[in-house]
C-alpha positions as CSV (number, residue, x, y, z in Angstrom):
1,M,116.0,100.9,103.2
2,K,116.5,97.0,103.5
3,K,120.0,95.4,103.2
4,I,120.1,92.3,101.2
5,S,123.3,89.9,101.4
6,V,124.9,89.3,98.2
7,S,125.3,85.8,99.2
8,T,121.6,85.2,99.3
9,L,121.0,86.7,95.7
10,Q,120.0,84.2,93.1
11,P,120.0,84.5,89.4
12,G,116.1,85.0,88.5
13,M,115.3,87.0,91.7
14,K,113.0,90.0,91.3
15,F,112.1,92.7,93.7
16,T,108.9,95.0,94.0
17,E,111.3,98.0,94.1
18,P,114.5,99.0,92.6
19,V,117.8,97.3,94.0
20,Y,120.7,99.7,94.7
21,I,124.3,98.9,95.2
22,E,125.3,102.0,97.2
23,G,123.3,105.3,97.5
24,N,121.7,105.8,94.2
25,N,123.9,103.4,92.1
26,L,121.3,101.2,90.4
27,L,121.8,97.3,90.2
28,V,118.3,96.5,88.8
29,P,115.0,98.2,88.3
30,A,111.9,97.0,89.8
31,S,110.4,93.8,88.5
32,V,113.8,93.0,86.5
33,E,115.5,89.9,87.3
34,V,118.9,89.8,88.8
35,R,121.3,88.2,86.5
36,K,124.2,85.7,87.2
37,K,126.5,88.3,85.9
38,D,125.2,90.9,88.1
39,I,125.9,88.8,91.2
40,E,129.3,87.8,89.7
41,R,130.1,91.8,89.2
42,L,129.1,92.4,92.7
43,R,131.4,89.9,94.1
44,S,134.3,90.9,91.8
45,W,133.9,94.4,93.4
46,G,133.9,93.2,96.8
47,I,130.3,94.2,97.6
48,D,128.7,92.2,100.3
49,V,125.4,94.0,100.7
50,V,122.6,95.7,98.4
51,Q,119.7,97.7,99.4
52,T,116.2,98.0,98.3
53,E,112.7,99.4,99.7
54,G,111.0,96.4,98.1
55,D,110.4,92.7,98.7
56,I,111.2,89.5,96.7
57,I,108.8,88.6,94.1
58,A,108.4,85.3,92.3
59,S,111.4,84.4,90.0
60,S,110.8,83.4,86.3
61,R,112.8,80.3,86.8
62,S,110.2,77.3,87.2
63,K,110.6,74.4,89.4
64,G,111.5,72.3,86.5
65,G,114.4,74.3,85.6
66,L,113.1,76.1,82.5
67,E,114.0,79.7,82.4
68,V,112.2,82.7,80.9
69,S,114.7,85.0,79.3
70,P,114.6,88.2,81.5
71,P,114.3,91.7,79.8
72,P,117.7,93.5,79.6
73,A,118.6,95.5,82.6
74,P,120.2,98.7,82.6
75,R,124.0,98.8,83.3
76,P,124.7,99.4,87.0
77,R,126.1,102.5,88.3
78,D,129.0,102.5,90.7
79,D,131.6,105.1,91.3
80,E,133.8,102.6,92.9
81,A,133.4,99.7,90.4
82,E,137.0,99.2,90.4
83,K,139.0,99.6,93.6
84,N,141.5,101.8,91.6
85,V,138.8,104.2,90.8
86,L,138.5,107.3,92.9
87,S,135.3,108.2,94.5
88,P,133.6,111.6,94.1
89,E,134.5,112.3,97.8
90,E,138.3,111.8,96.9
91,T,138.0,113.8,93.8
92,G,135.9,116.7,95.1
93,L,134.0,116.8,92.0
94,P,130.5,115.9,90.8
95,E,129.6,112.2,91.0
96,E,129.7,110.4,87.6
97,Q,129.1,107.0,86.2
98,A,132.2,104.8,86.7
99,P,134.0,101.6,85.3
100,D,132.1,98.3,84.9
101,P,135.1,95.9,84.9
102,G,133.0,93.0,85.3
103,A,131.7,93.4,81.8
104,A,135.2,93.8,80.3
105,A,136.0,91.1,77.6
106,Q,138.9,89.0,77.4
107,K,142.5,90.4,76.8
108,K,143.6,90.7,73.2
109,K,147.1,90.9,71.9
110,P,147.4,94.5,70.9
111,G,150.7,95.0,69.2
112,A,153.1,97.7,70.3
113,L,151.4,101.1,71.2
114,S,152.8,104.3,71.9
115,L,151.5,107.3,73.9
116,M,152.2,110.0,71.3
117,D,153.1,109.8,67.5
118,V,155.6,112.3,67.4
119,Q,155.5,112.5,63.8
120,K,152.1,114.1,64.0
121,N,153.4,116.7,66.5
122,K,156.7,117.7,65.0
123,G,156.4,121.4,65.7
124,A,155.3,120.8,69.3
125,Y,157.9,118.3,70.0
126,R,160.6,120.5,68.5
127,S,159.6,123.4,70.8
128,Y,159.5,121.0,73.9
129,L,162.9,119.7,73.2
130,E,164.4,123.1,72.4
131,T,163.1,124.4,75.8
132,I,164.6,121.6,77.6
133,E,168.0,122.1,76.0
134,K,167.9,125.9,76.6
135,L,167.1,125.5,80.2
136,D,170.0,122.9,80.3
137,Q,172.4,125.4,79.2
138,V,171.1,127.9,81.9
139,L,171.4,125.3,84.6
140,T,174.7,124.3,83.5
141,G,175.9,127.8,83.8
142,I,174.5,128.3,87.2
143,G,176.2,125.1,88.4
144,E,179.5,126.3,87.2
145,G,179.1,129.7,88.7
146,V,178.7,131.5,85.4
147,S,176.7,135.0,85.4
148,I,173.4,134.5,83.9
149,E,170.9,137.0,82.7
150,A,167.5,136.8,84.1
151,R,166.2,137.8,80.5
152,S,167.1,134.5,79.1
153,I,165.1,132.6,81.7
154,D,162.3,135.1,81.0
155,N,162.3,134.3,77.3
156,I,162.2,130.6,78.0
157,A,159.2,131.0,80.3
158,A,157.4,133.3,77.7
159,R,157.9,130.7,74.9
160,L,156.9,128.0,77.1
161,L,153.8,129.5,78.1
162,Q,152.8,130.4,74.7
163,A,153.7,126.8,73.5
164,V,151.5,125.3,76.3
165,R,148.6,127.5,75.3
166,D,149.0,126.4,71.6
167,E,149.8,122.8,72.0
168,R,148.6,122.0,75.5
169,D,147.5,118.3,74.8
170,S,150.6,117.5,72.9
171,F,152.9,118.8,75.8
172,I,151.0,116.7,78.4
173,G,151.5,113.6,76.0
174,F,155.3,114.4,75.9
175,I,155.5,114.5,79.7
176,L,153.6,111.1,80.2
177,G,155.4,109.5,77.3
178,G,158.9,110.3,78.4
179,E,160.2,110.8,74.9
180,V,163.1,112.8,75.9
181,S,166.3,111.0,77.5
182,G,169.1,112.9,79.2
183,H,169.1,116.5,80.7
184,E,167.4,115.2,83.5
185,M,167.2,118.2,85.8
186,A,166.0,120.5,82.8
187,K,163.5,118.1,81.6
188,S,162.1,117.8,85.1
189,S,162.0,121.4,85.8
190,V,160.2,122.0,82.1
191,N,157.7,119.3,82.9
192,A,156.9,120.8,86.2
193,A,156.7,124.3,84.7
194,I,154.2,123.1,82.1
195,L,152.0,121.4,84.6
196,S,152.3,124.4,86.9
197,A,151.1,126.7,84.1
198,L,148.1,124.6,83.6
199,I,147.1,124.5,87.1
200,A,147.8,128.5,87.3
201,Q,145.5,128.9,84.2
202,E,142.8,126.7,85.7
203,L,142.8,128.8,88.7
204,K,142.5,131.9,86.5
205,L,145.6,133.7,87.9
206,P,146.8,136.8,86.0
207,N,149.1,136.6,83.3
208,H,151.9,138.2,85.3
209,K,151.5,135.7,88.0
210,I,151.6,132.7,85.6
211,M,154.8,133.9,84.4
212,Q,156.2,134.1,87.9
213,I,155.1,130.6,88.6
214,I,156.5,129.3,85.4
215,I,160.0,131.0,86.3
216,G,159.8,129.6,89.8
217,A,159.0,126.2,88.4
218,L,161.9,126.3,86.0
219,L,164.1,127.2,88.7
220,H,162.9,125.4,91.7
221,D,165.6,122.9,92.1
222,V,168.9,124.9,91.0
223,G,170.0,124.9,94.6
224,M,170.8,121.3,94.0
225,L,173.6,122.2,91.9
226,R,175.3,123.7,94.9
227,L,175.2,120.4,96.8
228,P,178.3,118.1,96.9
229,R,178.3,115.6,94.2
230,E,179.1,112.9,96.7
231,I,175.5,113.6,98.1
232,L,173.7,113.8,94.9
233,D,175.5,110.6,93.5
234,K,175.4,108.5,96.6
235,R,174.0,105.1,96.4
236,G,171.8,104.1,99.4
237,G,170.6,106.1,102.3
238,L,171.9,109.5,103.3
239,S,173.3,110.1,106.8
240,E,171.2,112.5,109.0
241,T,173.9,115.3,108.2
242,E,173.7,114.6,104.5
243,L,169.8,114.5,104.6
244,Q,169.9,117.8,106.3
245,R,172.1,119.3,103.7
246,M,169.7,117.9,101.1
247,K,166.7,119.6,102.9
248,N,168.6,122.7,102.7
249,H,168.4,123.1,98.9
250,P,165.4,125.3,98.9
251,L,167.5,127.8,100.9
252,Y,170.3,127.6,98.2
253,T,167.6,128.0,95.5
254,H,166.2,131.1,97.1
255,K,169.6,132.6,97.5
256,I,170.3,131.9,93.7
257,V,167.0,133.3,92.5
258,S,166.7,136.3,94.7
259,K,170.2,137.2,95.0
260,E,172.1,136.2,91.9
261,L,169.4,136.2,89.3
262,L,167.8,139.2,91.1
263,Y,164.2,137.9,90.8
264,P,161.3,139.5,93.1
265,E,160.4,137.7,96.2
266,D,157.3,136.5,94.4
267,V,159.6,134.1,92.4
268,G,162.0,133.5,95.3
269,L,159.1,132.3,97.6
270,I,158.3,129.6,95.0
271,A,162.0,128.4,95.3
272,L,162.0,128.6,99.2
273,Q,158.6,126.9,99.9
274,H,158.0,124.3,97.3
275,H,158.8,121.4,99.7
276,E,156.6,122.9,102.5
277,R,153.5,120.9,103.3
278,W,149.9,122.0,103.9
279,D,149.8,120.5,107.3
280,G,153.1,122.2,108.3
281,E,155.2,119.1,108.3
282,G,157.4,120.2,105.3
283,Y,160.8,121.9,105.0
284,P,162.8,124.1,105.4
285,R,160.7,126.2,107.7
286,R,157.5,124.0,108.3
287,V,155.2,126.7,106.8
288,S,151.5,125.5,106.8
289,G,148.3,126.2,104.9
290,N,147.7,129.7,103.4
291,A,151.0,130.9,104.8
292,I,152.6,128.9,101.8
293,D,152.8,131.1,98.8
294,M,150.2,130.1,96.2
295,G,152.8,129.6,93.5
296,A,154.7,127.2,95.8
297,R,151.8,125.3,96.4
298,I,151.1,124.8,92.6
299,V,154.8,124.0,92.0
300,S,154.5,121.5,94.7
301,V,151.6,119.4,93.1
302,A,153.1,119.8,89.7
303,D,156.6,118.7,90.9
304,A,155.2,115.7,92.8
305,F,153.2,114.4,89.8
306,E,156.3,115.1,87.3
307,A,158.4,112.9,89.7
308,M,156.0,110.1,89.8
309,V,155.5,109.8,86.1
310,S,159.1,110.2,84.9
311,R,161.7,107.4,84.9
312,K,164.4,108.0,87.7
313,S,167.9,106.2,87.9
314,Y,166.4,104.4,91.0
315,R,163.0,103.5,90.0
316,N,160.5,103.1,87.0
317,S,158.2,105.8,86.0
318,M,154.3,105.3,87.0
319,M,151.5,105.7,84.8
320,G,149.5,108.9,84.9
321,Y,146.4,107.4,86.2
322,Q,148.3,105.9,89.3
323,A,150.4,108.9,90.0
324,M,146.8,110.8,89.9
325,K,145.4,108.5,92.4
326,N,148.4,108.8,94.7
327,L,148.1,112.6,94.7
328,L,144.4,112.3,95.5
329,S,144.9,110.1,98.3
330,D,146.8,112.9,100.1
331,N,143.8,113.9,102.2
332,S,145.1,117.6,102.8
333,R,148.4,116.6,104.3
334,R,151.0,117.8,101.7
335,F,148.9,119.6,99.2
336,D,146.4,122.5,99.0
337,P,143.1,120.9,98.2
338,D,141.9,123.6,95.9
339,V,145.1,123.4,93.9
340,L,144.6,119.6,93.7
341,K,141.0,120.0,92.6
342,A,142.3,122.5,89.8
343,F,145.0,119.9,88.7
344,I,142.3,117.3,88.4
345,Q,140.1,119.4,86.4
346,T,142.8,120.3,83.9
347,M,144.4,116.9,83.7
348,G,141.5,114.6,84.3
349,I,141.7,111.4,86.4
350,Y,143.0,109.7,83.3
351,P,145.4,112.2,81.9
352,I,145.8,112.8,78.2
353,G,147.7,110.0,76.5
354,S,146.6,107.3,79.1
355,I,145.6,104.0,77.8
356,I,142.3,102.5,79.1
357,L,140.2,99.4,78.7
358,L,136.6,99.9,78.1
359,N,133.8,97.8,79.5
360,N,133.3,96.2,76.0
361,G,137.0,95.1,75.9
362,A,138.2,97.7,73.7
363,L,141.4,99.7,74.2
364,A,141.8,103.3,73.7
365,R,143.9,106.3,74.2
366,V,142.5,109.4,76.2
367,T,142.6,112.4,73.8
368,E,140.8,115.2,75.8
369,V,139.6,115.6,79.2
370,H,136.3,117.2,80.6
371,G,137.1,119.4,83.7
372,D,133.7,118.7,85.2
373,A,133.6,115.2,84.4
374,P,137.1,113.5,84.9
375,L,135.9,109.9,84.6
376,R,134.4,110.6,81.2
377,P,137.2,111.8,78.7
378,K,137.2,111.8,74.8
379,I,139.1,108.7,73.7
380,R,140.4,107.3,70.5
381,V,140.0,103.7,69.9
382,L,143.2,101.7,69.6
383,I,141.8,98.0,69.5
384,D,138.0,97.7,69.2
385,E,135.8,95.1,70.9
386,F,136.2,92.7,68.0
387,G,140.2,92.8,68.2
388,K,140.9,95.1,65.2
389,V,144.0,97.1,65.8
390,F,144.2,100.6,64.6
391,K,147.8,101.8,64.0
392,Q,147.4,105.2,62.3
393,D,145.1,106.9,64.8
394,D,142.1,106.1,62.5
395,G,139.9,104.2,65.1
396,D,136.8,105.7,66.4
397,L,137.0,109.1,68.3
398,I,134.5,108.7,71.3
399,D,133.3,111.2,73.8
400,L,132.4,109.2,77.0
401,L,130.5,112.1,78.3
402,T,127.7,111.5,75.7
403,E,128.4,107.7,75.0
404,K,126.6,106.5,78.1
405,S,126.7,102.9,77.5
406,L,130.6,102.8,77.5
407,F,132.8,103.0,80.8
408,I,136.3,102.9,81.6
409,A,137.1,99.6,83.3
410,K,140.8,100.5,84.2
411,A,143.8,102.1,83.1
412,V,146.5,100.0,81.3
413,D,150.1,100.5,81.6
414,P,151.6,101.1,78.1
415,K,154.7,99.2,78.6
416,E,152.8,96.2,79.3
417,L,150.9,96.6,76.0
418,N,154.2,96.9,74.3
419,K,155.6,93.8,75.7
420,Q,152.4,91.8,74.7
421,G,152.8,93.1,71.3
422,E,156.6,92.1,71.0
């Protein structure tokens, strides 16, 4: 395969064999001219070299400057069209067509957009909010030393699992949309439990194990309630002694779960090990690999994603796509690769509710993901390529798995859209 420097490419060039960007990612077929925008696209992607088995043949551009319009060339394929797009090697999933940012149209002023129209999901939203409030009451009781019956936590877990099965997409949207303020520990724990349930279901774990994982996720941080307020509320860095006490919170959690609430060790291990790392560099006991309980491995991924997408007092939230990208750059350091893969398959690289820009300039919201095709979700158009705004979810519903001419160019931060629309 010959390598051709992009700097030597000229509009109108043709080759006797197809020209590829990388591997099997086609730039132009044999005997089809390279267009100016093809070259610009390569440069915008930071690609310096293309490959071909063929030779350069005569250009359709005459010496007099006249130009014969070339036949339309198929869109190129490139799994790393945008630097922020994850490659198949990073995702561990099948190769797919990827974004074409060079073809994206100019930005339009979209008006205020939200991730989730709560009015259309009143039942699901009420269930989500009630779950947070009920768990907050349990956590408050534990923090105050009040005796709590495990049955009350079991009921929360059972209702949550059923709600996730009935309203999966809505609950993911609530997590990413950040609709609830206050009850921070309870909200974080409920969100982690929802995500843990989704991963456990994707891994096809038995129902009783899924229930244990949900309970473990709901309680995974209760040991924090036994730390001094001066550590929890401290501004700035912690001292070595304070940091060590903070790292001991899984031990406190394990004691609460196993000794006070009398849960079996399967739940206790989730509490104890959710900060352990796949490479053995975690805490409190530096356990590694398969020695870490499966439930703890699942909660670890869910907890990390939830922390990134939720607004904290000390930092802003991160959009779902960027959080997913951060997880996938782990390279088997912190997380079990199989658990991460299951998380991608259930959430998609662009999670439900994500706002995305298409290669034709349209803006859309992800409504459903394909587990075996995480870069090709179903989407609802919010602003079409002509600038028409759809405010009542009446834009076209498009399945990118079948609509091969469209690609996701990039993820868009909803907060930036709202600013533009003000």
